[in-house]
Backbone as a printed PyTorch tensor [residue, N CA C, xyz], in Angstrom:
tensor([[[  0.6780,  -0.9030,  -0.1130],
         [ -0.1710,  -0.2330,  -0.4340],
         [  0.5310,   1.5570,   0.7930]],

        [[  1.5890,   1.4190,   1.1040],
         [  2.7480,   2.7340,   0.6900],
         [  4.1160,   2.5660,   0.0670]],

        [[  3.9020,   1.4020,  -0.9020],
         [  5.1420,   1.5580,  -2.2090],
         [  5.4450,   2.2320,  -2.8650]],

        [[  3.6710,   3.3650,  -3.2490],
         [  3.9710,   4.1620,  -4.7440],
         [  4.0410,   5.4590,  -3.7580]],

        [[  4.6640,   4.9850,  -2.4380],
         [  4.2570,   6.8420,  -1.5840],
         [  5.9300,   6.9500,  -1.7240]],

        [[  7.1940,   8.1630,  -1.7500],
         [  8.5700,   8.1920,  -0.8130],
         [  8.3430,   8.4000,   0.2280]],

        [[  8.5480,   7.3220,   1.2920],
         [  9.8370,   6.6890,   2.2120],
         [  9.7300,   8.5520,   2.7760]],

        [[  9.6920,   9.9040,   2.7480],
         [  9.4480,  11.0020,   3.5130],
         [  8.7080,  11.5230,   3.7770]],

        [[  7.3760,  11.0030,   2.4060],
         [  5.9980,  11.6060,   2.3940],
         [  5.6760,  10.9380,   3.7820]],

        [[  5.6650,   9.9130,   3.5020],
         [  5.0860,   8.7130,   5.0210],
         [  5.1800,   9.5080,   5.6280]],

        [[  6.5760,   9.0630,   6.4840],
         [  7.5240,   9.7900,   7.1330],
         [  6.7710,  10.8840,   8.1700]],

        [[  7.1650,  11.8980,   6.4140],
         [  5.7430,  13.2530,   7.2650],
         [  4.2110,  13.3950,   7.0390]],

        [[  3.5800,  12.7040,   6.8360],
         [  2.5090,  12.0700,   7.3980],
         [  2.4280,  11.0700,   8.4490]],

        [[  3.0070,  10.7620,   8.8820],
         [  3.2620,   9.8410,  10.4410],
         [  3.2420,  11.0230,  11.2260]],

        [[  4.1020,  12.0010,  11.1210],
         [  4.2900,  12.6610,  12.1640],
         [  3.2730,  13.4340,  12.8640]],

        [[  3.0070,  14.0070,  11.5660],
         [  1.8170,  15.4580,  11.6910],
         [  0.5420,  14.7920,  12.7750]],

        [[  0.4160,  13.4410,  11.2790],
         [ -0.7750,  12.3520,  12.3000],
         [ -0.5530,  12.2020,  14.0720]],

        [[  0.7490,  12.3140,  14.0020],
         [  1.1390,  11.2850,  15.7310],
         [  1.1760,  13.7450,  16.3720]],

        [[  1.2350,  14.3780,  16.0580],
         [  1.4380,  15.1820,  16.5980],
         [ -0.1670,  15.9670,  16.3280]],

        [[ -1.5020,  15.1640,  15.7930],
         [ -1.8180,  16.3820,  16.1220],
         [ -3.2230,  15.0270,  17.2980]],

        [[ -2.2190,  13.8730,  17.3100],
         [ -3.3760,  12.7590,  18.0160],
         [ -2.4750,  13.6240,  19.7280]],

        [[ -1.3570,  13.8460,  19.9920],
         [ -0.8600,  14.3110,  20.8210],
         [ -1.9590,  15.6200,  21.8750]],

        [[ -2.2580,  16.6220,  20.6060],
         [ -2.6780,  18.0110,  21.1030],
         [ -4.8930,  17.7270,  21.3470]],

        [[ -5.0730,  16.4460,  20.1370],
         [ -5.9950,  17.1850,  20.6760],
         [ -7.0280,  15.6230,  20.8190]],

        [[ -7.1640,  14.5680,  21.2930],
         [ -7.0940,  13.4910,  22.3120],
         [ -7.1710,  13.6410,  24.1220]],

        [[ -7.3750,  13.3200,  24.5380],
         [ -7.8150,  13.3920,  26.1060],
         [ -6.0590,  13.0720,  26.2790]],

        [[ -5.2040,  12.3680,  25.6090],
         [ -3.8230,  12.3870,  26.1110],
         [ -3.6180,  13.5450,  26.5810]],

        [[ -3.8230,  15.2020,  26.0310],
         [ -3.7440,  15.5930,  26.8760],
         [ -3.6890,  16.1950,  28.5780]],

        [[ -4.8160,  15.9300,  28.9980],
         [ -4.7720,  15.9450,  30.1810],
         [ -3.8690,  14.8950,  31.2280]],

        [[ -2.6090,  14.4830,  30.7230],
         [ -1.5750,  13.8410,  31.3440],
         [ -0.9670,  14.2940,  31.4610]],

        [[  0.0320,  15.8000,  30.7190],
         [  0.7720,  16.9980,  30.9650],
         [  0.1700,  17.1620,  32.2660]],

        [[ -1.3210,  17.6060,  32.2130],
         [ -1.7220,  18.5850,  32.9520],
         [ -2.0150,  17.8690,  34.6010]],

        [[ -0.8730,  16.7740,  34.9240],
         [ -0.9910,  16.1020,  36.2160],
         [ -0.1690,  16.8530,  36.8510]],

        [[  1.3380,  17.2000,  35.7310],
         [  2.1900,  17.5890,  36.8980],
         [  1.7170,  19.3890,  36.9070]],

        [[  2.6460,  19.5390,  38.0670],
         [  2.8700,  21.0930,  38.7890],
         [  3.9340,  21.9060,  38.7370]],

        [[  4.7340,  21.0900,  37.4850],
         [  6.1210,  21.1500,  37.9510],
         [  5.7830,  23.2060,  36.6480]],

        [[  7.0060,  23.4540,  36.5060],
         [  7.1110,  24.8680,  36.2820],
         [  8.3710,  24.6920,  34.6610]],

        [[  8.3490,  24.5990,  33.9680],
         [  9.6610,  25.2870,  32.4760],
         [  9.5440,  26.3120,  32.2060]],

        [[ 10.7150,  26.8730,  32.3080],
         [ 11.4220,  27.8660,  31.9950],
         [ 10.4600,  28.7790,  31.9030]],

        [[  9.1750,  29.0230,  33.1530],
         [  8.4940,  30.1390,  33.9520],
         [  6.9140,  29.7970,  33.4090]],

        [[  6.5540,  28.6680,  32.8310],
         [  5.1670,  28.9740,  32.3700],
         [  4.5400,  27.1720,  33.2600]],

        [[  3.6920,  26.8900,  33.0680],
         [  3.4360,  25.7810,  33.6810],
         [  3.7880,  25.0090,  32.8050]],

        [[  3.4440,  23.3200,  33.4140],
         [  4.0940,  22.6850,  32.5240],
         [  2.8260,  22.1560,  31.3330]],

        [[  1.4690,  22.6300,  31.9890],
         [  0.7600,  22.2620,  30.8140],
         [  0.6480,  22.6790,  29.2800]],

        [[  1.2350,  24.8190,  30.0090],
         [  1.0080,  25.3030,  29.3580],
         [  2.7580,  25.2590,  27.3970]],

        [[  3.3590,  24.7300,  28.6010],
         [  4.8900,  24.3590,  27.4730],
         [  4.4190,  23.0780,  26.6470]],

        [[  3.9040,  22.4940,  27.1870],
         [  3.6650,  21.0750,  26.7520],
         [  3.0030,  21.2630,  25.5510]],

        [[  1.6830,  22.0940,  25.2630],
         [  1.1400,  22.4460,  24.5990],
         [  1.7960,  22.9210,  23.4460]],

        [[  2.6310,  24.5130,  23.4700],
         [  3.4000,  25.1270,  22.6010],
         [  4.1440,  23.9940,  21.8610]],

        [[  4.6860,  23.2230,  22.9470],
         [  5.7130,  22.5570,  22.2610],
         [  5.2180,  21.6040,  21.1820]],

        [[  3.8280,  20.7850,  21.1740],
         [  3.3680,  20.3720,  20.1070],
         [  3.3340,  21.4090,  19.2580]],

        [[  2.8630,  22.1930,  19.5090],
         [  2.2350,  23.7390,  18.5360],
         [  3.4690,  23.5850,  17.4760]],

        [[  4.9070,  23.5860,  18.0410],
         [  5.4340,  24.5120,  17.2420],
         [  6.1410,  23.1260,  16.3020]],

        [[  6.6160,  22.1880,  16.8430],
         [  6.7620,  21.1230,  15.5650],
         [  5.3490,  21.1460,  14.1460]],

        [[  4.6040,  20.4290,  15.0460],
         [  3.6870,  20.5460,  14.2720],
         [  3.7650,  22.0560,  13.0690]],

        [[  3.7370,  22.7940,  13.4440],
         [  3.7770,  24.0220,  12.8840],
         [  5.3450,  23.9670,  12.1000]],

        [[  6.8030,  23.4210,  12.7240],
         [  7.5510,  22.8220,  12.0180],
         [  7.4560,  21.9620,  10.6320]],

        [[  6.6360,  20.6060,  10.8260],
         [  6.4340,  19.7900,  10.4180],
         [  5.9170,  19.9870,   8.5710]],

        [[  4.5730,  20.8740,   9.1800],
         [  3.8440,  22.0520,   7.7000],
         [  4.9390,  22.5710,   7.0960]],

        [[  5.8280,  23.4820,   7.6750],
         [  6.3190,  23.9580,   7.1800],
         [  7.4400,  22.9970,   5.8610]],

        [[  7.9350,  22.1950,   6.7280],
         [  8.4800,  20.8590,   5.9480],
         [  7.9150,  20.6440,   5.1120]],

        [[  6.4240,  20.4240,   4.6390],
         [  6.0030,  19.7210,   4.0240],
         [  5.7520,  20.6680,   2.7680]],

        [[  5.2540,  21.8230,   2.9070],
         [  5.6290,  22.7890,   2.5840],
         [  6.7830,  23.4640,   1.5060]],

        [[  8.0060,  24.0280,   2.0480],
         [  8.7550,  23.6660,   1.9410],
         [  9.4380,  22.4920,   0.1050]],

        [[  8.6710,  20.9530,   0.8410],
         [  9.4540,  20.1030,  -0.0750],
         [  7.8320,  19.7400,  -1.4600]],

        [[  7.1240,  21.0410,  -1.6290],
         [  6.2290,  20.6040,  -1.9690],
         [  5.1600,  19.7170,  -1.9880]],

        [[  4.8710,  18.8890,  -1.0530],
         [  3.9120,  17.7270,  -1.2290],
         [  2.4080,  17.9590,  -1.5550]],

        [[  1.5670,  16.7250,  -2.0440],
         [  0.8890,  17.2130,  -2.6010],
         [  0.9060,  17.4280,  -4.0640]],

        [[  1.9860,  18.1500,  -4.6490],
         [  1.8430,  18.3060,  -5.7610],
         [  2.4710,  17.2400,  -6.5510]],

        [[  2.2600,  17.0230,  -8.2570],
         [  2.4330,  16.3050,  -9.0290],
         [  3.5380,  16.6580, -10.1660]],

        [[  3.6930,  17.5830,  -9.4740],
         [  4.4690,  18.5640, -10.5430],
         [  6.1060,  18.4590,  -9.5420]],

        [[  7.0550,  18.5490, -10.2240],
         [  8.3020,  18.5070,  -9.5240],
         [  9.1730,  19.8400,  -9.5580]],

        [[  9.3450,  20.4860,  -8.4520],
         [  9.7620,  21.3360,  -8.7680],
         [ 11.0540,  21.6830,  -9.2850]],

        [[ 10.9340,  23.1250, -10.6240],
         [ 11.5260,  23.4880, -11.6640],
         [ 11.1380,  23.0070, -12.7090]],

        [[ 10.6060,  22.1880, -13.1270],
         [ 10.8330,  21.5110, -14.1640],
         [  9.0740,  22.4270, -14.8900]],

        [[  8.7580,  23.1960, -15.0690],
         [  8.2190,  23.9400, -15.2830],
         [  7.4230,  24.4170, -16.2010]]])
């Protein structure tokens, strides 16, 4: 099934789905059990910001590698 897709694209999609699962499911409530502070902010807020930055970076990588386009860059 995944043989026709490049390995980088499958990895990128998998990581993006993982980020959404971590941010949007009740798994995030496990981060709220800690009362510690990281860089002066509560751990729960730090955890949300960390995954938001990771997801944003993955979308940037996807954009820069022209994911979803059928035309290779520079061959127009």
